PDB file of N, CA, C and O in Angstrom:
ATOM      1  N   UNK A   1      -1.373   4.461  22.450  1.00  0.00           N
ATOM      2  CA  UNK A   1      -1.576   5.230  21.254  1.00  0.00           C
ATOM      3  C   UNK A   1      -0.867   4.539  20.093  1.00  0.00           C
ATOM      4  O   UNK A   1       0.263   4.072  20.235  1.00  0.00           O
ATOM      5  N   UNK A   2      -1.525   4.480  18.971  1.00  0.00           N
ATOM      6  CA  UNK A   2      -0.942   3.883  17.775  1.00  0.00           C
ATOM      7  C   UNK A   2      -0.374   4.994  16.912  1.00  0.00           C
ATOM      8  O   UNK A   2      -1.047   5.982  16.618  1.00  0.00           O
ATOM      9  N   UNK A   3       0.888   4.814  16.509  1.00  0.00           N
ATOM     10  CA  UNK A   3       1.535   5.775  15.625  1.00  0.00           C
ATOM     11  C   UNK A   3       2.018   5.006  14.400  1.00  0.00           C
ATOM     12  O   UNK A   3       2.662   3.964  14.526  1.00  0.00           O
ATOM     13  N   UNK A   4       1.710   5.518  13.232  1.00  0.00           N
ATOM     14  CA  UNK A   4       2.139   4.870  12.002  1.00  0.00           C
ATOM     15  C   UNK A   4       2.748   5.915  11.088  1.00  0.00           C
ATOM     16  O   UNK A   4       2.357   7.082  11.113  1.00  0.00           O
ATOM     17  N   UNK A   5       3.698   5.492  10.290  1.00  0.00           N
ATOM     18  CA  UNK A   5       4.303   6.410   9.335  1.00  0.00           C
ATOM     19  C   UNK A   5       4.529   5.679   8.018  1.00  0.00           C
ATOM     20  O   UNK A   5       4.676   4.458   7.982  1.00  0.00           O
ATOM     21  N   UNK A   6       4.552   6.446   6.950  1.00  0.00           N
ATOM     22  CA  UNK A   6       4.745   5.862   5.631  1.00  0.00           C
ATOM     23  C   UNK A   6       6.181   5.387   5.455  1.00  0.00           C
ATOM     24  O   UNK A   6       7.123   6.054   5.884  1.00  0.00           O
ATOM     25  N   UNK A   7       6.337   4.250   4.830  1.00  0.00           N
ATOM     26  CA  UNK A   7       7.662   3.741   4.488  1.00  0.00           C
ATOM     27  C   UNK A   7       8.169   4.557   3.302  1.00  0.00           C
ATOM     28  O   UNK A   7       7.377   4.912   2.429  1.00  0.00           O
ATOM     29  N   UNK A   8       9.450   4.862   3.245  1.00  0.00           N
ATOM     30  CA  UNK A   8       9.974   5.617   2.097  1.00  0.00           C
ATOM     31  C   UNK A   8       9.697   4.897   0.777  1.00  0.00           C
ATOM     32  O   UNK A   8       9.851   3.680   0.674  1.00  0.00           O
ATOM     33  N   UNK A   9       9.287   5.667  -0.222  1.00  0.00           N
ATOM     34  CA  UNK A   9       8.893   5.105  -1.511  1.00  0.00           C
ATOM     35  C   UNK A   9      10.016   4.283  -2.140  1.00  0.00           C
ATOM     36  O   UNK A   9       9.763   3.203  -2.672  1.00  0.00           O
ATOM     37  N   UNK A  10      11.233   4.773  -2.086  1.00  0.00           N
ATOM     38  CA  UNK A  10      12.367   4.037  -2.674  1.00  0.00           C
ATOM     39  C   UNK A  10      12.564   2.689  -1.992  1.00  0.00           C
ATOM     40  O   UNK A  10      12.936   1.713  -2.645  1.00  0.00           O
ATOM     41  N   UNK A  11      12.321   2.625  -0.707  1.00  0.00           N
ATOM     42  CA  UNK A  11      12.444   1.352   0.009  1.00  0.00           C
ATOM     43  C   UNK A  11      11.388   0.358  -0.493  1.00  0.00           C
ATOM     44  O   UNK A  11      11.680  -0.824  -0.672  1.00  0.00           O
ATOM     45  N   UNK A  12      10.176   0.836  -0.715  1.00  0.00           N
ATOM     46  CA  UNK A  12       9.124  -0.024  -1.252  1.00  0.00           C
ATOM     47  C   UNK A  12       9.496  -0.487  -2.653  1.00  0.00           C
ATOM     48  O   UNK A  12       9.356  -1.667  -2.974  1.00  0.00           O
ATOM     49  N   UNK A  13       9.969   0.428  -3.486  1.00  0.00           N
ATOM     50  CA  UNK A  13      10.371   0.059  -4.846  1.00  0.00           C
ATOM     51  C   UNK A  13      11.445  -1.027  -4.825  1.00  0.00           C
ATOM     52  O   UNK A  13      11.393  -1.959  -5.626  1.00  0.00           O
ATOM     53  N   UNK A  14      12.404  -0.919  -3.930  1.00  0.00           N
ATOM     54  CA  UNK A  14      13.457  -1.936  -3.821  1.00  0.00           C
ATOM     55  C   UNK A  14      12.888  -3.280  -3.365  1.00  0.00           C
ATOM     56  O   UNK A  14      13.342  -4.332  -3.815  1.00  0.00           O
ATOM     57  N   UNK A  15      11.893  -3.245  -2.472  1.00  0.00           N
ATOM     58  CA  UNK A  15      11.304  -4.477  -1.958  1.00  0.00           C
ATOM     59  C   UNK A  15      10.537  -5.242  -3.032  1.00  0.00           C
ATOM     60  O   UNK A  15      10.465  -6.470  -2.983  1.00  0.00           O
ATOM     61  N   UNK A  16       9.966  -4.533  -3.996  1.00  0.00           N
ATOM     62  CA  UNK A  16       9.130  -5.190  -5.007  1.00  0.00           C
ATOM     63  C   UNK A  16       9.819  -5.274  -6.365  1.00  0.00           C
ATOM     64  O   UNK A  16       9.173  -5.579  -7.368  1.00  0.00           O
ATOM     65  N   UNK A  17      11.088  -5.015  -6.406  1.00  0.00           N
ATOM     66  CA  UNK A  17      11.850  -4.962  -7.648  1.00  0.00           C
ATOM     67  C   UNK A  17      11.599  -6.149  -8.570  1.00  0.00           C
ATOM     68  O   UNK A  17      11.447  -5.965  -9.778  1.00  0.00           O
ATOM     69  N   UNK A  18      11.553  -7.354  -8.030  1.00  0.00           N
ATOM     70  CA  UNK A  18      11.418  -8.566  -8.843  1.00  0.00           C
ATOM     71  C   UNK A  18       9.982  -9.085  -8.933  1.00  0.00           C
ATOM     72  O   UNK A  18       9.759 -10.178  -9.456  1.00  0.00           O
ATOM     73  N   UNK A  19       9.039  -8.349  -8.451  1.00  0.00           N
ATOM     74  CA  UNK A  19       7.648  -8.803  -8.421  1.00  0.00           C
ATOM     75  C   UNK A  19       6.888  -8.377  -9.672  1.00  0.00           C
ATOM     76  O   UNK A  19       7.121  -7.303 -10.225  1.00  0.00           O
ATOM     77  N   UNK A  20       5.975  -9.244 -10.105  1.00  0.00           N
ATOM     78  CA  UNK A  20       5.101  -8.934 -11.236  1.00  0.00           C
ATOM     79  C   UNK A  20       3.686  -8.609 -10.773  1.00  0.00           C
ATOM     80  O   UNK A  20       2.940  -7.920 -11.469  1.00  0.00           O
ATOM     81  N   UNK A  21       3.318  -9.113  -9.584  1.00  0.00           N
ATOM     82  CA  UNK A  21       2.004  -8.875  -9.006  1.00  0.00           C
ATOM     83  C   UNK A  21       2.170  -8.454  -7.549  1.00  0.00           C
ATOM     84  O   UNK A  21       3.080  -8.904  -6.852  1.00  0.00           O
ATOM     85  N   UNK A  22       1.268  -7.580  -7.108  1.00  0.00           N
ATOM     86  CA  UNK A  22       1.362  -7.042  -5.757  1.00  0.00           C
ATOM     87  C   UNK A  22      -0.034  -6.733  -5.253  1.00  0.00           C
ATOM     88  O   UNK A  22      -0.870  -6.250  -6.018  1.00  0.00           O
ATOM     89  N   UNK A  23      -0.307  -6.999  -3.984  1.00  0.00           N
ATOM     90  CA  UNK A  23      -1.541  -6.588  -3.338  1.00  0.00           C
ATOM     91  C   UNK A  23      -1.190  -5.608  -2.237  1.00  0.00           C
ATOM     92  O   UNK A  23      -0.391  -5.910  -1.349  1.00  0.00           O
ATOM     93  N   UNK A  24      -1.789  -4.443  -2.302  1.00  0.00           N
ATOM     94  CA  UNK A  24      -1.615  -3.459  -1.233  1.00  0.00           C
ATOM     95  C   UNK A  24      -2.875  -3.520  -0.390  1.00  0.00           C
ATOM     96  O   UNK A  24      -3.976  -3.261  -0.876  1.00  0.00           O
ATOM     97  N   UNK A  25      -2.705  -3.862   0.867  1.00  0.00           N
ATOM     98  CA  UNK A  25      -3.831  -4.037   1.776  1.00  0.00           C
ATOM     99  C   UNK A  25      -3.787  -2.949   2.836  1.00  0.00           C
ATOM    100  O   UNK A  25      -2.863  -2.889   3.647  1.00  0.00           O
ATOM    101  N   UNK A  26      -4.788  -2.101   2.819  1.00  0.00           N
ATOM    102  CA  UNK A  26      -4.872  -1.016   3.793  1.00  0.00           C
ATOM    103  C   UNK A  26      -5.830  -1.360   4.914  1.00  0.00           C
ATOM    104  O   UNK A  26      -6.525  -2.375   4.874  1.00  0.00           O
ATOM    105  N   UNK A  27      -5.854  -0.505   5.904  1.00  0.00           N
ATOM    106  CA  UNK A  27      -6.724  -0.681   7.059  1.00  0.00           C
ATOM    107  C   UNK A  27      -7.598   0.562   7.205  1.00  0.00           C
ATOM    108  O   UNK A  27      -7.110   1.688   7.102  1.00  0.00           O
ATOM    109  N   UNK A  28      -8.875   0.353   7.443  1.00  0.00           N
ATOM    110  CA  UNK A  28      -9.801   1.470   7.547  1.00  0.00           C
ATOM    111  C   UNK A  28      -9.946   2.013   8.949  1.00  0.00           C
ATOM    112  O   UNK A  28     -10.905   2.729   9.233  1.00  0.00           O
ATOM    113  N   UNK A  29      -9.033   1.696   9.820  1.00  0.00           N
ATOM    114  CA  UNK A  29      -9.161   2.121  11.215  1.00  0.00           C
ATOM    115  C   UNK A  29      -8.057   3.109  11.590  1.00  0.00           C
ATOM    116  O   UNK A  29      -8.011   4.211  11.044  1.00  0.00           O
ATOM    117  N   UNK A  30      -7.187   2.741  12.492  1.00  0.00           N
ATOM    118  CA  UNK A  30      -6.189   3.659  13.059  1.00  0.00           C
ATOM    119  C   UNK A  30      -5.310   4.350  12.016  1.00  0.00           C
ATOM    120  O   UNK A  30      -5.133   5.567  12.061  1.00  0.00           O
ATOM    121  N   UNK A  31      -4.761   3.577  11.079  1.00  0.00           N
ATOM    122  CA  UNK A  31      -3.843   4.171  10.109  1.00  0.00           C
ATOM    123  C   UNK A  31      -4.562   5.067   9.108  1.00  0.00           C
ATOM    124  O   UNK A  31      -3.932   5.884   8.438  1.00  0.00           O
ATOM    125  N   UNK A  32      -5.885   4.915   9.006  1.00  0.00           N
ATOM    126  CA  UNK A  32      -6.647   5.852   8.180  1.00  0.00           C
ATOM    127  C   UNK A  32      -6.668   7.223   8.841  1.00  0.00           C
ATOM    128  O   UNK A  32      -6.551   8.252   8.175  1.00  0.00           O
ATOM    129  N   UNK A  33      -6.819   7.219  10.151  1.00  0.00           N
ATOM    130  CA  UNK A  33      -6.880   8.472  10.904  1.00  0.00           C
ATOM    131  C   UNK A  33      -5.544   9.206  10.843  1.00  0.00           C
ATOM    132  O   UNK A  33      -5.519  10.429  10.702  1.00  0.00           O
ATOM    133  N   UNK A  34      -4.431   8.476  10.949  1.00  0.00           N
ATOM    134  CA  UNK A  34      -3.119   9.139  10.891  1.00  0.00           C
ATOM    135  C   UNK A  34      -2.591   9.251   9.464  1.00  0.00           C
ATOM    136  O   UNK A  34      -1.440   9.630   9.247  1.00  0.00           O
ATOM    137  N   UNK A  35      -3.448   8.918   8.490  1.00  0.00           N
ATOM    138  CA  UNK A  35      -3.160   9.098   7.073  1.00  0.00           C
ATOM    139  C   UNK A  35      -1.877   8.407   6.610  1.00  0.00           C
ATOM    140  O   UNK A  35      -1.074   8.981   5.874  1.00  0.00           O
ATOM    141  N   UNK A  36      -1.703   7.159   7.061  1.00  0.00           N
ATOM    142  CA  UNK A  36      -0.503   6.428   6.664  1.00  0.00           C
ATOM    143  C   UNK A  36      -0.794   5.043   6.110  1.00  0.00           C
ATOM    144  O   UNK A  36       0.142   4.318   5.773  1.00  0.00           O
ATOM    145  N   UNK A  37      -2.058   4.651   6.003  1.00  0.00           N
ATOM    146  CA  UNK A  37      -2.316   3.315   5.481  1.00  0.00           C
ATOM    147  C   UNK A  37      -3.771   3.012   5.224  1.00  0.00           C
ATOM    148  O   UNK A  37      -4.161   1.846   5.150  1.00  0.00           O
ATOM    149  N   UNK A  38      -4.570   4.036   5.089  1.00  0.00           N
ATOM    150  CA  UNK A  38      -5.986   3.849   4.811  1.00  0.00           C
ATOM    151  C   UNK A  38      -6.266   3.738   3.324  1.00  0.00           C
ATOM    152  O   UNK A  38      -5.350   3.591   2.515  1.00  0.00           O
ATOM    153  N   UNK A  39      -7.535   3.809   2.977  1.00  0.00           N
ATOM    154  CA  UNK A  39      -7.959   3.621   1.592  1.00  0.00           C
ATOM    155  C   UNK A  39      -7.299   4.625   0.645  1.00  0.00           C
ATOM    156  O   UNK A  39      -6.836   4.243  -0.430  1.00  0.00           O
ATOM    157  N   UNK A  40      -7.251   5.878   1.021  1.00  0.00           N
ATOM    158  CA  UNK A  40      -6.656   6.907   0.158  1.00  0.00           C
ATOM    159  C   UNK A  40      -5.163   6.639  -0.056  1.00  0.00           C
ATOM    160  O   UNK A  40      -4.664   6.781  -1.172  1.00  0.00           O
ATOM    161  N   UNK A  41      -4.461   6.257   0.988  1.00  0.00           N
ATOM    162  CA  UNK A  41      -3.030   5.981   0.866  1.00  0.00           C
ATOM    163  C   UNK A  41      -2.775   4.741   0.025  1.00  0.00           C
ATOM    164  O   UNK A  41      -1.783   4.681  -0.701  1.00  0.00           O
ATOM    165  N   UNK A  42      -3.659   3.747   0.111  1.00  0.00           N
ATOM    166  CA  UNK A  42      -3.547   2.552  -0.732  1.00  0.00           C
ATOM    167  C   UNK A  42      -3.661   2.949  -2.199  1.00  0.00           C
ATOM    168  O   UNK A  42      -2.860   2.518  -3.028  1.00  0.00           O
ATOM    169  N   UNK A  43      -4.661   3.772  -2.517  1.00  0.00           N
ATOM    170  CA  UNK A  43      -4.863   4.224  -3.896  1.00  0.00           C
ATOM    171  C   UNK A  43      -3.656   5.009  -4.409  1.00  0.00           C
ATOM    172  O   UNK A  43      -3.191   4.792  -5.528  1.00  0.00           O
ATOM    173  N   UNK A  44      -3.157   5.921  -3.579  1.00  0.00           N
ATOM    174  CA  UNK A  44      -2.014   6.742  -3.992  1.00  0.00           C
ATOM    175  C   UNK A  44      -0.757   5.910  -4.195  1.00  0.00           C
ATOM    176  O   UNK A  44      -0.035   6.106  -5.173  1.00  0.00           O
ATOM    177  N   UNK A  45      -0.489   4.987  -3.283  1.00  0.00           N
ATOM    178  CA  UNK A  45       0.698   4.140  -3.396  1.00  0.00           C
ATOM    179  C   UNK A  45       0.611   3.245  -4.624  1.00  0.00           C
ATOM    180  O   UNK A  45       1.583   3.111  -5.367  1.00  0.00           O
ATOM    181  N   UNK A  46      -0.549   2.631  -4.840  1.00  0.00           N
ATOM    182  CA  UNK A  46      -0.714   1.759  -6.007  1.00  0.00           C
ATOM    183  C   UNK A  46      -0.475   2.534  -7.294  1.00  0.00           C
ATOM    184  O   UNK A  46       0.207   2.049  -8.197  1.00  0.00           O
ATOM    185  N   UNK A  47      -1.026   3.717  -7.380  1.00  0.00           N
ATOM    186  CA  UNK A  47      -0.859   4.549  -8.572  1.00  0.00           C
ATOM    187  C   UNK A  47       0.609   4.937  -8.771  1.00  0.00           C
ATOM    188  O   UNK A  47       1.133   4.864  -9.883  1.00  0.00           O
ATOM    189  N   UNK A  48       1.258   5.346  -7.695  1.00  0.00           N
ATOM    190  CA  UNK A  48       2.667   5.743  -7.780  1.00  0.00           C
ATOM    191  C   UNK A  48       3.555   4.577  -8.196  1.00  0.00           C
ATOM    192  O   UNK A  48       4.485   4.751  -8.984  1.00  0.00           O
ATOM    193  N   UNK A  49       3.269   3.389  -7.669  1.00  0.00           N
ATOM    194  CA  UNK A  49       4.061   2.207  -8.035  1.00  0.00           C
ATOM    195  C   UNK A  49       3.868   1.845  -9.501  1.00  0.00           C
ATOM    196  O   UNK A  49       4.830   1.519 -10.197  1.00  0.00           O
ATOM    197  N   UNK A  50       2.635   1.902  -9.964  1.00  0.00           N
ATOM    198  CA  UNK A  50       2.373   1.611 -11.382  1.00  0.00           C
ATOM    199  C   UNK A  50       3.123   2.592 -12.283  1.00  0.00           C
ATOM    200  O   UNK A  50       3.761   2.194 -13.257  1.00  0.00           O
ATOM    201  N   UNK A  51       3.037   3.874 -11.943  1.00  0.00           N
ATOM    202  CA  UNK A  51       3.703   4.887 -12.770  1.00  0.00           C
ATOM    203  C   UNK A  51       5.219   4.712 -12.763  1.00  0.00           C
ATOM    204  O   UNK A  51       5.863   4.808 -13.807  1.00  0.00           O
ATOM    205  N   UNK A  52       5.785   4.456 -11.592  1.00  0.00           N
ATOM    206  CA  UNK A  52       7.234   4.292 -11.490  1.00  0.00           C
ATOM    207  C   UNK A  52       7.706   3.077 -12.276  1.00  0.00           C
ATOM    208  O   UNK A  52       8.716   3.140 -12.977  1.00  0.00           O
ATOM    209  N   UNK A  53       6.983   1.981 -12.160  1.00  0.00           N
ATOM    210  CA  UNK A  53       7.374   0.775 -12.896  1.00  0.00           C
ATOM    211  C   UNK A  53       7.180   0.958 -14.398  1.00  0.00           C
ATOM    212  O   UNK A  53       7.989   0.461 -15.182  1.00  0.00           O
ATOM    213  N   UNK A  54       6.133   1.655 -14.814  1.00  0.00           N
ATOM    214  CA  UNK A  54       5.928   1.925 -16.244  1.00  0.00           C
ATOM    215  C   UNK A  54       7.070   2.763 -16.803  1.00  0.00           C
ATOM    216  O   UNK A  54       7.529   2.520 -17.919  1.00  0.00           O
ATOM    217  N   UNK A  55       7.530   3.743 -16.038  1.00  0.00           N
ATOM    218  CA  UNK A  55       8.668   4.566 -16.477  1.00  0.00           C
ATOM    219  C   UNK A  55       9.908   3.725 -16.679  1.00  0.00           C
ATOM    220  O   UNK A  55      10.724   4.009 -17.556  1.00  0.00           O
ATOM    221  N   UNK A  56      10.053   2.681 -15.863  1.00  0.00           N
ATOM    222  CA  UNK A  56      11.199   1.782 -15.980  1.00  0.00           C
ATOM    223  C   UNK A  56      11.010   0.780 -17.119  1.00  0.00           C
ATOM    224  O   UNK A  56      11.939   0.051 -17.468  1.00  0.00           O
ATOM    225  N   UNK A  57       9.812   0.743 -17.695  1.00  0.00           N
ATOM    226  CA  UNK A  57       9.508  -0.247 -18.726  1.00  0.00           C
ATOM    227  C   UNK A  57       9.271  -1.624 -18.140  1.00  0.00           C
ATOM    228  O   UNK A  57       9.460  -2.634 -18.818  1.00  0.00           O
ATOM    229  N   UNK A  58       8.862  -1.668 -16.894  1.00  0.00           N
ATOM    230  CA  UNK A  58       8.683  -2.926 -16.168  1.00  0.00           C
ATOM    231  C   UNK A  58       7.320  -2.883 -15.467  1.00  0.00           C
ATOM    232  O   UNK A  58       7.236  -2.546 -14.286  1.00  0.00           O
ATOM    233  N   UNK A  59       6.265  -3.222 -16.195  1.00  0.00           N
ATOM    234  CA  UNK A  59       4.919  -3.112 -15.650  1.00  0.00           C
ATOM    235  C   UNK A  59       4.680  -4.081 -14.507  1.00  0.00           C
ATOM    236  O   UNK A  59       5.332  -5.119 -14.390  1.00  0.00           O
ATOM    237  N   UNK A  60       3.714  -3.706 -13.661  1.00  0.00           N
ATOM    238  CA  UNK A  60       3.344  -4.523 -12.507  1.00  0.00           C
ATOM    239  C   UNK A  60       1.825  -4.492 -12.373  1.00  0.00           C
ATOM    240  O   UNK A  60       1.189  -3.478 -12.662  1.00  0.00           O
ATOM    241  N   UNK A  61       1.255  -5.598 -11.938  1.00  0.00           N
ATOM    242  CA  UNK A  61      -0.166  -5.660 -11.631  1.00  0.00           C
ATOM    243  C   UNK A  61      -0.323  -5.408 -10.143  1.00  0.00           C
ATOM    244  O   UNK A  61       0.233  -6.138  -9.322  1.00  0.00           O
ATOM    245  N   UNK A  62      -1.081  -4.374  -9.796  1.00  0.00           N
ATOM    246  CA  UNK A  62      -1.246  -4.005  -8.391  1.00  0.00           C
ATOM    247  C   UNK A  62      -2.717  -4.098  -8.018  1.00  0.00           C
ATOM    248  O   UNK A  62      -3.563  -3.426  -8.607  1.00  0.00           O
ATOM    249  N   UNK A  63      -3.012  -4.941  -7.028  1.00  0.00           N
ATOM    250  CA  UNK A  63      -4.358  -5.022  -6.476  1.00  0.00           C
ATOM    251  C   UNK A  63      -4.453  -4.111  -5.267  1.00  0.00           C
ATOM    252  O   UNK A  63      -3.466  -3.881  -4.568  1.00  0.00           O
ATOM    253  N   UNK A  64      -5.649  -3.595  -5.028  1.00  0.00           N
ATOM    254  CA  UNK A  64      -5.859  -2.678  -3.908  1.00  0.00           C
ATOM    255  C   UNK A  64      -7.061  -3.137  -3.100  1.00  0.00           C
ATOM    256  O   UNK A  64      -8.106  -3.471  -3.660  1.00  0.00           O
ATOM    257  N   UNK A  65      -6.910  -3.152  -1.789  1.00  0.00           N
ATOM    258  CA  UNK A  65      -8.015  -3.522  -0.911  1.00  0.00           C
ATOM    259  C   UNK A  65      -7.813  -2.841   0.434  1.00  0.00           C
ATOM    260  O   UNK A  65      -6.688  -2.718   0.919  1.00  0.00           O
ATOM    261  N   UNK A  66      -8.901  -2.406   1.023  1.00  0.00           N
ATOM    262  CA  UNK A  66      -8.858  -1.854   2.374  1.00  0.00           C
ATOM    263  C   UNK A  66      -9.927  -2.567   3.187  1.00  0.00           C
ATOM    264  O   UNK A  66     -11.098  -2.589   2.806  1.00  0.00           O
ATOM    265  N   UNK A  67      -9.522  -3.144   4.299  1.00  0.00           N
ATOM    266  CA  UNK A  67     -10.482  -3.809   5.177  1.00  0.00           C
ATOM    267  C   UNK A  67     -10.739  -2.923   6.388  1.00  0.00           C
ATOM    268  O   UNK A  67      -9.965  -2.010   6.678  1.00  0.00           O
ATOM    269  N   UNK A  68     -11.813  -3.195   7.080  1.00  0.00           N
ATOM    270  CA  UNK A  68     -12.221  -2.324   8.174  1.00  0.00           C
ATOM    271  C   UNK A  68     -11.187  -2.252   9.294  1.00  0.00           C
ATOM    272  O   UNK A  68     -10.801  -1.163   9.717  1.00  0.00           O
ATOM    273  N   UNK A  69     -10.737  -3.417   9.775  1.00  0.00           N
ATOM    274  CA  UNK A  69      -9.755  -3.432  10.867  1.00  0.00           C
ATOM    275  C   UNK A  69      -8.835  -4.630  10.702  1.00  0.00           C
ATOM    276  O   UNK A  69      -9.270  -5.772  10.850  1.00  0.00           O
ATOM    277  N   UNK A  70      -7.585  -4.383  10.400  1.00  0.00           N
ATOM    278  CA  UNK A  70      -6.632  -5.485  10.250  1.00  0.00           C
ATOM    279  C   UNK A  70      -6.245  -6.089  11.589  1.00  0.00           C
ATOM    280  O   UNK A  70      -5.828  -7.246  11.645  1.00  0.00           O
ATOM    281  N   UNK A  71      -6.374  -5.338  12.651  1.00  0.00           N
ATOM    282  CA  UNK A  71      -5.918  -5.815  13.965  1.00  0.00           C
ATOM    283  C   UNK A  71      -6.916  -6.746  14.633  1.00  0.00           C
ATOM    284  O   UNK A  71      -6.594  -7.344  15.660  1.00  0.00           O
ATOM    285  N   UNK A  72      -8.116  -6.889  14.084  1.00  0.00           N
ATOM    286  CA  UNK A  72      -9.159  -7.691  14.713  1.00  0.00           C
ATOM    287  C   UNK A  72      -9.517  -8.871  13.814  1.00  0.00           C
ATOM    288  O   UNK A  72     -10.095  -8.671  12.746  1.00  0.00           O
ATOM    289  N   UNK A  73      -9.187 -10.098  14.226  1.00  0.00           N
ATOM    290  CA  UNK A  73      -9.445 -11.280  13.397  1.00  0.00           C
ATOM    291  C   UNK A  73     -10.898 -11.418  12.949  1.00  0.00           C
ATOM    292  O   UNK A  73     -11.160 -12.014  11.905  1.00  0.00           O
ATOM    293  N   UNK A  74     -11.839 -10.884  13.710  1.00  0.00           N
ATOM    294  CA  UNK A  74     -13.251 -10.984  13.344  1.00  0.00           C
ATOM    295  C   UNK A  74     -13.561 -10.239  12.064  1.00  0.00           C
ATOM    296  O   UNK A  74     -14.539 -10.559  11.388  1.00  0.00           O
ATOM    297  N   UNK A  75     -12.750  -9.248  11.716  1.00  0.00           N
ATOM    298  CA  UNK A  75     -12.986  -8.449  10.526  1.00  0.00           C
ATOM    299  C   UNK A  75     -12.243  -8.962   9.311  1.00  0.00           C
ATOM    300  O   UNK A  75     -12.511  -8.515   8.196  1.00  0.00           O
ATOM    301  N   UNK A  76     -11.305  -9.899   9.499  1.00  0.00           N
ATOM    302  CA  UNK A  76     -10.492 -10.373   8.392  1.00  0.00           C
ATOM    303  C   UNK A  76     -11.168 -11.546   7.709  1.00  0.00           C
ATOM    304  O   UNK A  76     -10.633 -12.090   6.743  1.00  0.00           O
TER     305      UNK A  76
END
């Protein structure tokens, strides 16, 4: 069984502190079902990161993409 959970938002913010560009890549398979990394979560995270960085006066360019299955090389 695959179990996935969202990383705390503050931890993500700390990880990208010095970045100007970011790509959030989601998976349309298992993590979509457990609502921790599918297309909707990619959209929400990207939006939240943009808003948080704008509040800090430090804009970021965030790309968003969701592929069908990250675990299968045939789909990448």
